[in-house]
ZAMARGU-4260 file (C-alpha; in steps of 0.2 Angstrom, whole numbers, plus 5000, padded with zeros to 4 digits):
<rodrens>
0) 5000/5000/4999 | 5006/5016/4995 | 5001/5034/4996 | 5001/5051/5005 | 5000/5052/5023
5) 4981/5050/5029 | 4977/5041/5013 | 4972/5025/5024 | 4985/5014/5021 | 4985/5006/5039
10) 4967/5006/5040 | 4964/5000/5024 | 4978/4988/5023 | 4974/4981/5040 | 4956/4976/5034
15) 4962/4970/5017 | 4975/4959/5025 | 4960/4952/5038 | 4949/4949/5024 | 4962/4940/5014
20) 4969/4930/5029 | 4987/4936/5027 | 4998/4946/5038 | 4998/4964/5038 | 5015/4973/5041
25) 5018/4993/5043 | 5035/4997/5038 | 5033/5013/5048 | 5030/5002/5064 | 5043/4990/5059
30) 5056/5004/5058 | 5050/5012/5075 | 5052/4994/5083 | 5068/4990/5076 | 5075/5008/5081
35) 5067/5009/5098 | 5063/5027/5093 | 5047/5036/5085 | 5048/5042/5068 | 5049/5061/5074
40) 5064/5056/5084 | 5073/5049/5070 | 5069/5063/5060 | 5074/5076/5073 | 5090/5067/5079
45) 5096/5059/5063 | 5087/5069/5048 | 5077/5063/5035 | 5090/5055/5024 | 5096/5043/5038
50) 5077/5039/5041 | 5075/5036/5022 | 5090/5025/5023 | 5084/5013/5037 | 5066/5014/5029
55) 5072/5006/5012 | 5082/4993/5023 | 5066/4988/5031 | 5055/4988/5016 | 5068/4975/5009
60) 5067/4964/5023 | 5049/4964/5025 | 5047/4960/5007 | 5058/4946/5009 | 5046/4939/5022
65) 5029/4929/5019 | 5017/4936/5006 | 5005/4948/5015 | 4998/4967/5014 | 5013/4980/5018
70) 5009/4997/5021 | 5024/5010/5017 | 5028/5026/5025 | 5021/5042/5015 | 5038/5045/5007
75) 5044/5027/5004 | 5038/5025/4987 | 5047/5042/4981 | 5064/5032/4982 | 5066/5025/4965
80) 5077/5011/4974 | 5060/5008/4984 | 5047/5007/4969 | 5058/4995/4960 | 5061/4984/4974
85) 5042/4984/4978 | 5038/4982/4958 | 5049/4966/4958 | 5045/4957/4974 | 5026/4962/4975
90) 5013/4975/4969 | 5011/4994/4973 | 4993/4999/4977 | 4991/5017/4977 | 4977/5024/4988
95) 4973/5040/4979 | 4965/5053/4991 | 4964/5071/4988 | 4971/5085/4997 | 4956/5090/5006
100) 4951/5072/5012 | 4970/5070/5018 | 4969/5087/5027 | 4953/5080/5036 | 4963/5066/5041
105) 4980/5073/5047 | 4975/5091/5053 | 4972/5085/5072 | 4987/5073/5073 | 5004/5077/5081
110) 5013/5062/5074 | 5017/5070/5056 | 5034/5077/5057 | 5033/5085/5039 | 5017/5095/5044
115) 5026/5103/5059 | 5028/5120/5050 | 5019/5137/5053 | 5006/5133/5038 | 5003/5114/5039
120) 4990/5114/5026 | 5000/5122/5013 | 5014/5111/5017 | 5001/5097/5015 | 4997/5104/4997
125) 5015/5107/4992 | 5020/5088/4996 | 5005/5082/4988 | 5010/5091/4972 | 5027/5085/4973
130) 5022/5067/4977 | 5006/5065/4964 | 5017/5062/4949 | 5028/5048/4958 | 5013/5039/4966
135) 5006/5038/4949 | 5019/5025/4945 | 5011/5012/4956 | 5006/4996/4948 | 4987/4999/4954
140) 4978/5015/4960 | 4962/5016/4969 | 4953/5031/4972 | 4949/5036/4991 | 4933/5046/4994
145) 4926/5054/5009 | 4910/5043/5009 | 4920/5026/5009 | 4920/5017/5024 | 4936/5006/5026
150) 4926/4990/5020 | 4923/5000/5004 | 4940/5004/5002 | 4945/4986/5004 | 4931/4981/4991
155) 4939/4993/4978 | 4956/4986/4982 | 4951/4969/4979 | 4943/4973/4964 | 4959/4982/4958
160) 4968/4966/4963 | 4957/4956/4953 | 4965/4963/4937 | 4982/4955/4941 | 4979/4936/4943
165) 4997/4935/4946 | 4994/4943/4963 | 4977/4937/4970 | 4971/4919/4968 | 4952/4918/4969
170) 4946/4904/4980 | 4937/4889/4972 | 4920/4887/4979
</rodrens>
């Protein structure tokens, strides 16, 4: 699962994994566990580049594990090395949410280090504008809508995955 902060990667990914009966793994959570520091603390102490390097290492390790649903941090897919790794060893599914939806989901959260600016809404818009063309390189895209419940998004992701029979095997009934 790839996309902007607030796109629903963790919530939709968790529900999708449960529906498919596979593990859900969040690369940010795995990185926090491995480092014993929050992402904000890593950014503050070591900087974004250090964080991005560790993020790539964690994603690589997770992609070598059992098949499942992997949610990546909002910036992970920006690195070409990560996009290639994900494409070669899995499939990228973009949860494509517009800025208004993203803002409504993240404006009250303190866990977004990139939004700790004097104008977080403008910062979100700038990040979105810069990242959208890169996210468009995902193997599949599913449009997120404010009216969709998590279960609706899971249905939409499964529908998109059905276009890739090499990824989603249908159960024989």
